[in-house]
N, C-alpha and C positions, 0 to 999 in steps of 0.2 A: 230548141237545138242547143242554145247556149246554157240552158239549165242542165241538160244531159251532160254536156262537156264539162261543166263545173262539178257535177256529181262524180264523174269519172276521175277527174283530177283529184277530188278530195279522197277518194277510195284508194287511189294509187299512193298518195302521200301518207295516208294512214298505214298502208301495207309497208311502205319503205321505213317509216319510223318503228313499226313493230319489229320488222326484220332486223333493223339496226340495233334495237334495244335488246332482243333476244340473242344477237350475235355477241353482245359484250360478255367477256368471261367473268366468272363470279369474282368478287373483291373481298379480300381478307384483311382485317385489321382490328383495331380496338374500337369498341362502342361505349359511349357514355350516355348520361341522361340529364334532362333539364332539372334544375332545382325548382322547388315549389314556388319560390318567390317570382319566377317568370310567368306564372299563370296569369292570363289576362293581358299580357303585353303583346304588342303587334310583332308579327313575323315578317320575313323578307318579302313574301309575296302579298303582304297587306292583310293577311288573316290575323285573327286574334288567337294566341296560343291558348289551347285547352289541354290541361294535363290529363284529362279523362279520354281524350280522342287518340286514336292510333296514327300519330303523325311523327315526322322526323326531319332533321336538317341534314343536308348533304352539300358538298362544295360545288359539284358540277351537274348532277343529274337534273333534268327539267322539272319544274314544279308540276305536281299532279302525278308524277311517276309512282307506280306502286312497287314496292321492294319487299322481298322476302328476307327476313333477318334471322340467321340460325346461330344459336348458341353452341359453339364448338365443343364445349365440355359436357353439356347435358343433352344436347340435341333438341332442345325446345326451340320453336319457331314462332314468328309473329310477322304479319304483313302490315307495312305502314305506308303512308302517302307523304311524299316530299312536299313540304310547304315552307321551308326555311333553309338558310345558308349556314354552313358550319360543318363540323366543328373546326376551330382554327388552332388546334394543337397538333404538333407533329406526331404521327403515328395513329391518330384517331381518324376514323373514316365516317362515322355517323353519330348524330346526337339524337336519342330517342326521347319521346314523350314519357311522362311518369307511367301512364297505362301500359305502354309497350314494354318499358323496362320491367314492370311488375309481371307481365306475362312471360318474359324470358327468365325471371327469377334472379335478377341481377342487382336488386335494390341494396342488398347488403355488401355486394362486391364494390359497387361504385363504377367499375368499368370491367369489361371482359372481352375476350377474343370472339369475333363473329364472322360469318360469311354472308355477303350480300349477293342476291341474284334479283334480276328485274322480272317482275311478273307482268305488268303492262306498262306501256308508255303513256303519256298523257294524250287525251283525245285531240284530234286536229281541230283547228279553228273552223267555225262554220262560215264565216265571211271574212272579208278583207281586214275589218277592224279586229275581229276575234284573233285572226291569224297574227297580226302585228302585235297584239297583246301577249299571245303565247310565245312568240319569238322573243319579245323583250323579256319575258319571264325566264325563258330558257337560258339566255346568254347574258342576262343582266346588262342591257345596253343602256337603259334609261338612267338619268341622274337619280331619280327617286329610288330605283333599286340599289344603285351603288351606295346611296345614303343608308338604305335599309341594311345592306351588307356590313357597312361600317358600324352601324348601331349593333348588329348581331355580333360582330367582333368585340366591341366594347362590352356587351353583356357576357361573352365568353370569358374575356379577360377578367371581368368582375367576378365571374364564378370561379376562375382559377385562384384569383386572389383570396376569395372567401374560403375556398378549400385549403389553401396554403396556411391561412390564418388559423383555421380550425386545427390543422396538424400542429402548427407551432404552439398554439395554446395547450393542446393536449400534452405535447412534449414538455412545456414549462411546468404544467400541473404535475406531470409524473415526476420530474426532477425535484420539484418542491416537496412533493410527498416523500420522496426518498431521503431528502435532507431532513425533513421534519422527523421521519422515523428514526434516522440515525441519531439525531440529536436527543430524541426521547430515550433511545436505548443507552446513549452515553450518560445522559442525566441520571437514569435509573441505576446504572453501574456505579456512578460516583456516589449517589445517595446510599447505595448498599455499602460501598467501601467506607464511607464516613460513619455510617451506623456501626459497622464492625470495629473501627477504631475507637468509637465513642464507648461501645460496650466494653472493649478491652481495658480502655483507660478507667471506666467506672469500676470494673472488677478489680483492677490493680489498686485503685484508690481505697476501695472497700477493704481489700486484703491488708493494705498498709494501715488503714485506720483501726482495723481489728487488732493488728499486731501492736500498735502504739497504745491502744486502750489496755491490752493485757499487761504491757510493761508498766503502765501508770497504775493499774489495779494492784500489781505485785509490789510496787513501791509503797502504795498506800497501806497495804496489809502489813508490810515489813516494818512501817513506822507507826502503826496504830497500837502497838502493844500486844497484839496477838499474832506474832510473826509465824510464818510457816517455815519450819526449819529446812525442809527440802528445797523449797523455792528460794529461801534466803541463801542457802549453800550454792545453789545453781546460779543466782545472780552474782554472788561473790566470785565464783569461778569465771563467769563471763567477763566481769570487770577486770579480773586478774589477767585473763587471756588478752583482753584488749590492751592492757598496760604493757605486758610483755612484748606483744607484737609491735607496739609503737616504739618501745625501747630498742628492740631488735632492728627495726627499720632505720631508727636514728643511728644505731651503731654501724649498720651496713653503709649508710650514706656517708658517715664519717670515715669509714675504712676505705671506701672506693673513691674518695675525692683527693686531688692533689692539693694539699693544704699546708700551710705554714703552721708552726706551733701556736701562733696567736689566732688561728682559725680562719684567717683570710684566704679566699680562693686565689690561686696563682694562675697566671695566663702565659707565663714564659719561665724558662729555666736558665738562670744566669749564674756566672761565677760569683762566689761569695754567698749564694743563697742556700738555705737548708730546706730539703724537701723530704716528704714522706712517700715512699713508693711501696706498694703492696703487690707481691707476686704470689700467684697460686698455680701449682702444677696441675695441669689438666690431663684427662684421659685422651689418648690419641684416637680420636673417633670423628668420622665425618670428613668434610672436604674444606679447603680454605683457598684464598687467593693470595699467592705470594707476590708482593709488590716491590721487594728490594732486599739487598743484604749489605750489612755494614760491619766493619771491623772495630769501630770505636763505639763504646757503650753511650757516650754522651751524644753521638750522632743519632743513635737509636731513640734516645729520649726526646731529642728535638723533632725527629720524624713523627714519633707518636703524638707529640703535642700538636703538630700541624694536622694530623689526621683527625684528632679529636675536635680541633676547631672547624674542620670541614664537616662535621656531623657523624664521623665513624665512631661507634661505641664498642664494637666487638673487635679488639685488636690483640693478636697473639704474637709472641717472640719465640722462635725456636733457636736455641743455642747450638750451633754446629762447631766444627773445628777446621781451621785452615792455617796451614803452616805451623802447626803447634800452638795456635792462639785461637781464642774464641772468635766465632763469626756469627753475627746476629742476623736472622732472617725474620723480617716483619711480614705477618700473615693476617689477613682479614678473615674472620670467622669465629667459631666453626659453623658450617652450613650442613643441613641434614643430608643433601644429596648432590651429586655432580651437576645436574641440570641447573639448580638454583645458583650453585657456585659459578657456573659458566655465565649466567645472567649477571651476576654481581661483578664478575670480572670485566664484562663488556661495559657496564655502567661506570666502573672505575676508570677504564681507559678513555672513555668518551669525556668524563668530567675532568680528569687530571692530565689528559694528553700523554699518559705513560703507557707506552706500547710494550713494555718489558714484563708486565704482570702476567701470571699464568696460574692455572688451577692445579692444586696439589692435593693428594690423598693423605690426610694426616696420619693414617695408620702405617704408612710406608716411610715416615720420617726417621731416618737413622743417621748417626754420625758417619761422615764420609771415611773417617779413619777406622771405623769399627770393623773388625775382621768378620768375614762371612763364615758363619759356622757350617761345617760340613759334617754330615753323620759319619761317626767313626766306623772303619771297616771292622766288622765282627769276624773273628776267626773261629772256626768250629772247635769246640772243646775236645780235648783228646779222649779217645774211648777208654773206659775203664776196663782193666783186665781182671779176670778172676784168678786169685791165688790158689 
């Protein structure tokens, strides 16, 4: 009788577990899989992990539960048996063996979104000892299972660290390759530029050497007793032109410098001194910067001396009329366009703190007292009459 009661109790318990298992809704989340290095290590329920077996780790399902795992992208399915605890990463709901992951086609992905549904719950215990063993496996009450769970978590953390290191190493390698490629490209460009400069210098040196050799050959022929009249004349004209140019440059330098009769350069204009001043009338063309007007010519010379000392080389003087006397306007220029003159005016104001400077059109400079010419009124000629 006791045997029959025990059998009935066992059947009722199995039915309740099956109903409870099938009543659980499908679970959706991320699935990952064991690395090959865990092959042969102990799982949470005491088994040895076999990467070729269809097993998996789950956080709460009882050991021995058969679970159908469906790949939500491809629709592929695989049925696995729970024999381990995990995964311990937020968002992941199951960790598959290598064989199970291969059947789902997710080895290249690393992790993928799946749906879990329970196929069968674990078989009920056959006796009291088996029942206690099953219960302890299901809820992880024993110290041994807690320890196994902790070991599984350590393994999972190690797996995460390993994957993170792989990603970091790959990133570092990629960045290093980019830097190496950029350096190689820069070095190649620099080498090409250096070669271009070297080739240009070599060509210039060869051209210069050829010219020097030709001049030397001409000199040798002209001094050898068999001179070439055409070349001799050409060389003579060249030397004459050089001499004339040098003499002209010296004359210009002498004419454009403020010098005393003894040739010493002067730095100031004083009473009792004798100075040479050269004035050239220019065509009224372009623009200038008028910086001031003076009635005394000595003041004009003094101001021009100051401007030259400040580095201004282009200094003009426009002689106007004021109250029947000469009035001298000092103008910097000429400049080819108004924009450049405006820029020079601003530079002068900033450097000298003179805010009275302004731009003038040199073509419009006229005496203030000059009458404005008006076109004469033309009267119609009288009509001729026939006699």
